[in-house]
N, C-alpha and C positions, 0 to 999 in steps of 0.2 A: 218366110224369113225376110227381114228388112235389109236391103243392101246399104252399103256405105253412101252410095249416091242418093238414095231416098232419104237417109238420115241427114245428110248434108243439105239437101234441098229443104227439108223441114226446118232445120236450124236457120238457114238463110232466110226463110220466109217469116219465122216467128221470133227469132232472138236478136235483139239489138241492144241488150244491156245485160250486165251480170246479175242484176236483180231478177230479170225474167229467167235467166239460166238457173239461178238458185231455186226459184219456184218450180221450174220444170223438173229439176233433179228431185226436189222434195216430192212432187206428185208422181214421179216415176217410181220412187221407193214406197210411196203410200198411195196407190191409185184409188183407194176407196175413202181416202181422208176427206173430211169436211172441216174447213178452217175459217175462222173469222179473220178480219184484217189485223186485229191485234195478235192473233196466233201466228199469222204469216209474218208480221213485223218481228216478233220474237224469234221465229225460225230463221229469218234472213239476217237478223241483226240490224235491220234498217227501220227508220221511223215510218209511221203511218203515211205521212205526206210523201215519203220517198217511194213507197210501193203502190200508192193509189193509182197513178197513171199506168205503170206497167200492168197492174192487175186489170184495169179497165181495158187495156189493149189486148191482153190475153183472152178476156171475155169476148170482146168484139171480134176477135179472129176465130172464135169457136173452140179454143183449147180448154178454157175454163168456163165454168157455169157459176153465175151469181144468183143465189136464192135468198130471198128476204121475206120473212113472214111479218105480219102486222106487229109492230112494236119490237121487232127483233133486229139485231145487227145482221149485216150481209154475211152470208156463208158461201165460201168458195170451194169448188170441187172440180174434178175433171168433168168436162161437159159430157152429159149422158150419150149423145150421139157422136162423140169425138171419134173421127175415123182413123186416128193415128195411135190408137192404144198399143199397137205392136211396136211403134217407135218408142213409146215410153218404156216398154218392156226391154227393148234393146239398150236404151240409155241406162236403165237400172242394172242390167247385166254387165255392161261395159264399164260402169263406174267401179266395179269390183276388180278390174284387171288394170294394172298400172299402164301398160302400153296402150290399151284401148281407151283408158281415161285420158291419157295425154293426147290421143288422136281427137277425142271429143272436144277437149279444151281448145285444141288448135282450130278445129272447125268453128267453134264458138267465138274465139277471138277474131278469126277472119271475118265472120259474119258481123260482129259488132263494129269492127274497123270499117268494113265496106258500107254498112248502113249509116254510119255516123261520119263518113268522110275519112280520108286517108290520115288525117292528123290526130283526131281525138276520139276518145271512147266515152260513152256514158258509163256511169258507175254500175 
């Protein structure tokens, strides 16, 4: 079982924007999903240019995997060797409980604030 401390450490390490949080929540609910950038754009309600950098950062950090075949658009999924699948399971479970969801959002907001300075937050 994943402790709150492990979950908070993961969030502190990987989440510096609400866009990343939205993608993480999506993939926690759909761990076997494979999405294009257009699909993720629709799911997050953000433009392609808004999610391009956060996606690249989640790929670089090993959370997501980018697969692209010849002549195909990039497709994103949870990285095959992603060592934190239990954290995604915990996020998914806690998003269904109001108190736990508020705790997750507080952790996320603190991470975003910390990583972007005390004054501002990235969208």
